[in-house]
C-alpha positions as CSV (number, residue, x, y, z in Angstrom):
1,M,102.4,115.4,118.1
2,T,105.6,115.9,120.1
3,E,109.0,115.4,118.6
4,P,110.2,111.7,118.8
5,L,112.8,110.7,121.3
6,F,114.4,108.4,118.6
7,T,115.1,109.0,115.0
8,I,116.2,106.5,112.4
9,P,119.8,107.2,111.4
10,L,120.0,108.4,107.8
11,W,122.7,105.8,106.9
12,A,120.5,103.0,108.3
13,D,117.4,104.2,106.4
14,L,119.5,104.5,103.2
15,L,120.9,101.0,103.7
16,G,117.4,99.6,103.8
17,V,116.4,101.6,100.7
18,G,119.6,100.4,98.9
19,L,119.1,96.7,99.7
20,G,115.4,97.0,98.8
21,G,116.3,98.6,95.4
22,I,118.8,95.8,94.6
23,Q,116.3,93.1,95.6
24,G,113.5,94.7,93.6
25,A,115.6,95.0,90.5
26,M,116.8,91.4,90.8
27,F,113.2,90.3,91.1
28,A,112.0,92.3,88.1
29,S,115.0,91.3,85.9
30,G,114.0,87.6,86.2
31,F,110.8,88.0,84.2
32,Q,110.6,86.9,80.6
33,G,107.9,86.5,78.0
34,Q,104.9,88.8,78.2
35,R,106.0,90.4,81.5
36,R,109.6,91.1,80.5
37,L,110.6,94.7,81.4
38,D,112.9,97.3,79.9
39,W,115.5,99.1,81.9
40,L,113.1,101.8,83.0
41,G,110.6,99.2,84.2
42,V,113.2,97.3,86.2
43,A,114.5,100.6,87.7
44,I,110.9,101.6,88.7
45,I,110.3,98.3,90.4
46,G,113.6,98.6,92.3
47,I,112.9,102.1,93.4
48,M,109.4,101.1,94.5
49,I,110.7,98.3,96.7
50,G,113.4,100.5,98.1
51,M,111.2,103.5,98.9
52,G,107.7,101.9,99.2
53,G,108.1,100.7,102.8
54,G,109.3,104.1,104.1
55,L,106.5,105.9,102.3
56,I,103.8,103.7,103.8
57,R,105.4,103.9,107.2
58,D,105.4,107.7,107.3
59,L,102.0,108.1,105.8
60,L,100.5,105.8,108.5
61,I,102.3,107.6,111.2
62,G,101.0,110.9,109.8
63,Q,104.4,112.4,109.0
64,P,105.8,113.9,105.8
65,P,107.5,111.0,104.0
66,A,111.2,111.0,104.9
67,T,112.0,109.5,101.5
68,L,110.7,112.7,99.8
69,Q,112.5,115.1,102.3
70,N,116.0,114.2,101.3
71,E,117.3,113.7,97.8
72,W,119.6,110.9,98.9
73,Y,116.7,108.4,99.2
74,L,115.8,108.6,95.5
75,I,119.5,108.7,94.5
76,T,120.2,105.6,96.6
77,A,117.2,103.7,95.4
78,T,117.9,104.5,91.7
79,G,121.6,103.6,92.0
80,A,120.8,100.4,93.8
81,A,118.2,99.4,91.3
82,L,120.6,100.0,88.4
83,F,123.3,98.0,90.3
84,G,120.9,95.1,90.9
85,M,119.7,95.2,87.2
86,L,123.3,95.1,85.8
87,L,124.4,92.3,88.1
88,A,121.1,90.4,88.1
89,G,122.4,87.7,85.9
90,V,125.2,86.9,88.3
91,L,123.3,87.5,91.6
92,N,120.3,85.5,90.6
93,R,122.4,82.4,90.4
94,I,123.2,82.7,94.1
95,N,119.9,81.6,95.6
96,T,121.1,81.9,99.2
97,L,122.0,85.5,98.6
98,I,118.5,86.3,97.3
99,V,116.8,84.7,100.3
100,V,119.1,86.4,102.8
101,L,118.7,89.8,101.0
102,D,114.9,89.4,101.0
103,A,114.9,88.5,104.7
104,A,117.1,91.5,105.6
105,V,114.9,93.9,103.7
106,I,111.8,92.7,105.4
107,G,113.5,92.8,108.8
108,M,114.9,96.3,108.3
109,F,111.7,98.0,107.0
110,G,109.7,96.3,109.7
111,A,112.0,97.3,112.5
112,F,112.3,100.9,111.2
113,G,108.5,101.1,110.9
114,V,107.7,99.9,114.4
115,S,110.6,101.8,116.0
116,K,109.5,105.1,114.5
117,A,105.9,104.4,115.5
118,I,107.0,103.9,119.1
119,A,109.0,107.0,119.0
120,F,105.9,109.0,118.0
121,G,103.9,107.6,120.9
122,I,101.8,105.2,118.9
123,P,100.4,102.3,121.0
124,P,102.0,98.9,120.7
125,V,99.4,97.1,118.6
126,P,99.1,99.8,116.0
127,A,102.9,100.2,116.0
128,V,103.3,96.5,115.1
129,F,100.7,97.0,112.4
130,I,102.6,99.9,111.0
131,G,105.9,97.9,111.1
132,V,104.3,95.0,109.2
133,C,102.8,97.3,106.6
134,A,106.2,99.0,106.1
135,A,107.9,95.6,105.8
136,V,105.5,94.2,103.1
137,G,104.4,97.5,101.5
138,G,107.1,97.6,98.9
139,G,106.3,94.1,97.8
140,V,102.6,94.8,97.6
141,L,103.2,97.9,95.4
142,R,105.6,95.8,93.2
143,D,103.0,93.1,92.7
144,V,100.3,95.7,91.8
145,L,102.5,97.5,89.3
146,M,103.4,94.2,87.6
147,G,99.9,92.9,87.6
148,L,100.9,89.9,89.8
149,P,98.8,88.3,92.5
150,V,99.7,90.1,95.8
151,A,102.2,87.7,97.5
152,I,101.1,88.2,101.1
153,M,97.5,87.2,100.1
154,H,98.4,83.7,98.9
155,V,100.0,80.6,100.3
156,G,103.8,80.9,100.5
157,S,106.7,81.0,102.8
158,L,106.1,83.2,105.9
159,Y,106.5,86.8,104.9
160,A,104.2,89.1,106.9
161,V,104.2,86.6,109.8
162,A,108.0,86.9,110.0
163,A,107.7,90.7,110.0
164,G,105.0,90.6,112.7
165,A,107.2,88.4,114.9
166,G,110.1,90.7,114.6
167,C,108.0,93.8,115.2
168,T,106.4,92.2,118.3
169,A,109.8,91.3,119.7
170,I,110.8,95.0,119.4
171,I,107.6,96.0,121.3
172,I,108.2,93.4,124.1
173,L,111.9,94.3,124.5
174,N,111.1,98.0,124.6
175,A,108.5,97.4,127.3
176,F,111.3,95.9,129.4
177,D,113.4,99.0,129.0
178,V,115.7,97.6,126.3
179,S,117.0,100.5,124.2
180,I,115.0,101.0,121.0
181,T,118.2,100.7,119.0
182,L,119.2,97.3,120.4
183,A,115.5,96.1,120.2
184,A,115.4,97.1,116.6
185,V,118.6,95.1,115.8
186,I,117.1,92.0,117.6
187,G,113.9,92.5,115.8
188,I,115.7,92.5,112.4
189,V,117.5,89.3,113.3
190,V,114.2,87.6,114.5
191,T,112.4,88.5,111.3
192,A,115.3,87.5,109.1
193,V,115.8,84.1,110.8
194,I,112.1,83.2,110.6
195,R,111.9,84.2,107.0
196,V,115.0,82.3,106.0
197,L,114.0,79.2,107.9
198,A,110.5,79.4,106.4
199,V,112.0,79.4,102.9
200,V,114.5,76.7,103.6
201,F,112.0,74.3,105.1
202,D,109.0,75.5,103.0
203,V,106.9,76.5,105.9
204,S,103.6,78.4,105.3
205,L,100.3,79.0,107.0
206,P,97.6,76.4,106.3
207,E,95.6,77.0,103.1
208,Q,92.1,78.4,103.7
209,R,90.6,75.8,101.4
210,R,91.9,72.9,103.5
211,L,90.4,74.5,106.7
212,Y,87.1,74.8,104.9
213,R,87.1,71.3,103.7
214,R,88.0,70.0,107.2
215,K,85.0,72.0,108.6
216,V,82.6,70.6,106.0
217,A,83.8,67.1,106.6
218,T,83.2,67.4,110.3
219,E,79.7,68.9,109.8
220,T,78.6,66.3,107.3
221,G,80.4,63.2,108.6
222,M,77.3,61.7,110.2
223,I,75.0,62.3,107.2
224,P,74.5,59.1,105.2
225,I,75.1,59.3,101.5
226,I,72.3,57.8,99.4
227,K,73.5,56.4,96.1
228,P,71.0,55.9,93.3
């Protein structure tokens, strides 16, 4: 595989890792009862959110994980997780901040994932897939570690769909010769806006059970019901 024509700036990658670490620690700090975590547990969840997307991205591309090639990734993720844990009590009261932070993390990991995939010559559709996996990967690892239902598998505000829209926007813009850097910025904005609006207006994909019931009603609507 040839060297890529574009590389993610270290500061940008670390920014995504840091925001992910804060968001993960804030999420983990909110659990009480049987799932309450100690400081180490909260820090691990924060680190997993901060570094998980980049790990999945590079593994899918077939490259050595960048997060393990430079010590600053782990340092940033750990520091951000501790910061998020210490200030979770204050930050968790600001619901808007949590939503925006979550949207920004999804957008950044998705944009970095698809941009790096494009740079390594991966075709558009697989590149979008890699971007979406990078965007939601940290959350999936978080849910698995905490024994929670995997969020993207259940009804909820648009998450992977928002990442997919942002990644697709990057692919389309790049096809029209828009620089990958500008396309990535636009993709982050698209993802973040869709995610925030989905949370604010409680928008989600239709529940599978409802589709099934509608299909059954259509198929059996003409069958008379015999009552004893």
